[in-house]
N, C-alpha and C positions, 0 to 999 in steps of 0.2 A: 416655474419651468425645468429650472438646475436641479431645484428642491424632488420634486415630479421626478427626475430624470435618477435623481440620488439613490430614491427609493425603489425603483425599478432594480435598481443595480443590486440593492439593500436585500432583496426581495430573491434573486438570483443567488448570493449570497447564503442565505437560508435555506436556501433549496440546496445547496450547495452540503451544507451541514447538515441538515436531514439524511443524507442519502450515505454521508462517510460516517456518522452515526449508526444508522441501517444497514449493514454490509448486504442482507437480504434485498432491499431496494435497489441497491448499484448492481447485485449480479442478474436482478430479473431485469435490470436498465438494457443491459450491456449485450444480452445477448443479441437482442435485433441488430443493434446497434454494427455489429461487428458486421452482420451479414451486408448492413444498407453499405458499410462502409469501404467495402469492395468497389461495389459497384458505384459509390460516387469517385472516389480515384484513379477507376479505370476509364472513366470519362472523362476526369479533369487531363488524366496522362492523355489519353487521344485530341485533344482540345489543342493541349500544349505542343503534342506534336506535325497537329495542322493549322496551328494560327497562324502562320505564316500566308499560306496559302490560303485561307479566307477572308485575311484582309485584305489582300491582291485582286482575290476575283469580287468585295465587296466592294473593291474601289477603284473601277478601271479607268475612270475617269483623270485620274491619277498618272497615268501610264507617262504622257506624253513632259507633265513638268518637271522642274526644274529638281534635280538629284534631291537637294536639300528640303525643301518644301513639298514633294514626294515620299519623303523622308519620316519627314515630320507629321505630318498628314496620317501616315499610315502605323506610324508606332502612337499616334492619339488613339486610330480608329480600333489595334488591338488593344489599348489597356481599355476599353469602351466593352469590345466585344469580351475581352476576358473576366470584367467583374460583371458583365449580364451572363454569363455563362456560367459563373459562377453561383452567381445567385437564383439562378435556377435547378443549378446542380445539386443545391441545399433543399429547395422545397421539394425535388423528386427521393433526395435522399431522406426530409424527413417521413415525408409523407408512406414511404417505401418501409420505415422503421416503425410507424403507425398502426400500417396496413396488416405486418406480420408479426406486431409486437402488441397488437390492441390488447389482451385480457393481460397480460405483463403492466401494461403502461395506467391503465384503467384500476389494476391490483395498488397501484404506486399512489396515483390521487386518493383512492379510498385509505391509505392509511394514513394518508398528510390530513384527510376530511377528519380521517376519524382520532389519530393520535395526537395531531398538532391542532385543529383547529376545532378539537371538541364534538366532532360531531355535525353534518350537516344533516336538516329535514328534507324529506320528498327528494330525492334524489334515490335514480334509478340506476340499474346497471343495464351495461350495452352489450357486453358479451362480442366473441369474438367477430361473429361476419358481421353484425351492424358496424363493430369500430374497424372490420376493415373496408365496409364501403361508405362508410362517412370521410374514412381516411383518401382513399382513392378519389373521389367524389369531389372533395375540397381541393385536394391535390391539382385536378386538373383543374379546377376553378382558378385556382391562383397560380399555376403557370400559365394558364392563357392572357391573366391579368401582369405577371413577370415579359412574356414574353411583350405584349403591348408597350409596355415601361422601356424594354431592352430597345427596341425600335426607337422610340422617342430619345432616349440615352443616348445611341449611337449615332442620331441626326446632331447631338447637342455635342456630344464630342469632338467634331467636326470644328467647331468655333475655337478658334488659340485661345489659349491662356485657359478659357471658361472649362475647356474641354479635358487639362489637365488637372487642374481644381477639385472645380466646383460636382463637376459630374462622377468620378469616381466616392466622391463621398456622400452624394445623393444616392448614387446606385446602392451602397452598403446600406444606406436608411431603409431603402423601400424595400432592399432583398428582408434585412431585420425584419422588418412592418410585415411584411406578407408571412417569415417564416414565426414568426408571435402568431398569427391568425390560427396557424396549424398545433402551436405548441400548446395553443389554449382550449382546443376541441374538447376534450375528454372532460373540465369537468363543466365545459360549459351546455354542453349536449347533456352529461348526466342532470341535469335543473333542468332538460327540456328545452333550449334553447338554440335557433337554427343559426347556421352561419351569419346570415345577415342581421340579425343580433348580436350576435359577437363579435363583429365586426364594427357595429355600433357602440358597442358599449366599450369597446376599447377604443373606440375614434376621442373619447371623450373624455379620456388620459391617454393622450398621446404620447407625452414627452415619458410617464412611466413603464408605460410598454415597452416603447423604444429604450429607456434605461435597462430592463429588464432584456429584450432581445439582441440589442447589439453585441454587447459582449457574449452573445452565445452564438450569435453568427459569425463571429471573427475566431472563438474558440475551435470552432468547427471546421476551421478551415487549415485548423496543427493537424498531423496524421495523426491518428488514435488519439486523442485528444475525446471526441469526442463521446469516447467509451464511458467517462465520467461527466464529462457536462450534461451529454443528452436524459441522462434519467435525472439531472439535478435540475436541469431546467422544468422538465416534466413535472417535479414538487413546485418546483417557482411558479410553472406558469398554475399551478392549483393555488395557491397562496394570492395567485395576484389577479385570475377571478374569483376569488373568495372576497376578497376587498375592493373589488370595485363594483361586484354585483350588492355587497352590500351597502353599498352606498344608495341613498332615497334619492 
């Protein structure tokens, strides 16, 4: 499991080397990210300024509690709510970037397959319209899943100790997993695989998938870092898809 996780991290490092050596890939992948980043950080700023009010609205039953217990509960709830909101925001961000930059990211996947993997037979071109539709459709489906998990994690966040330790880690893992499903969309679709098949394939190598996705998830939280890491993640997602689909 640890070895597979390390392999996933290594794939991201390989993707980063690919796009930094070929600056044209980096430039192509950065354009949609800049637009999506403005929307992402605008939403997170809005959340940060209204988080206290949201937490108070979600926990009215604690109004009559002792100050210490009320504060502890609302800090835990605020932490879980912030992590869940970040997870949903990153899915919106990646879905928007893929929808706007479909042709750019398809060209990155195609270059990786041709120049690094030596060509992949029986792949198909997606085109901007289809790429945009697939990106928006998958994003909506994954956001619905993220919201379900957000409700579960919010409930678990009320549990002392567990809510402040295990739940945030679990939230990051779930958010990274859903992000990986989005980031591998283009290479899977180019090979004719559906969203269900993509999820099933990634699930068989969960540790490797998380090794690839968790660093992407965390780095994307740094302002403007996504401009570099997102094109690298697309290249790495192509490498991951090729590796998993080549398995018997």
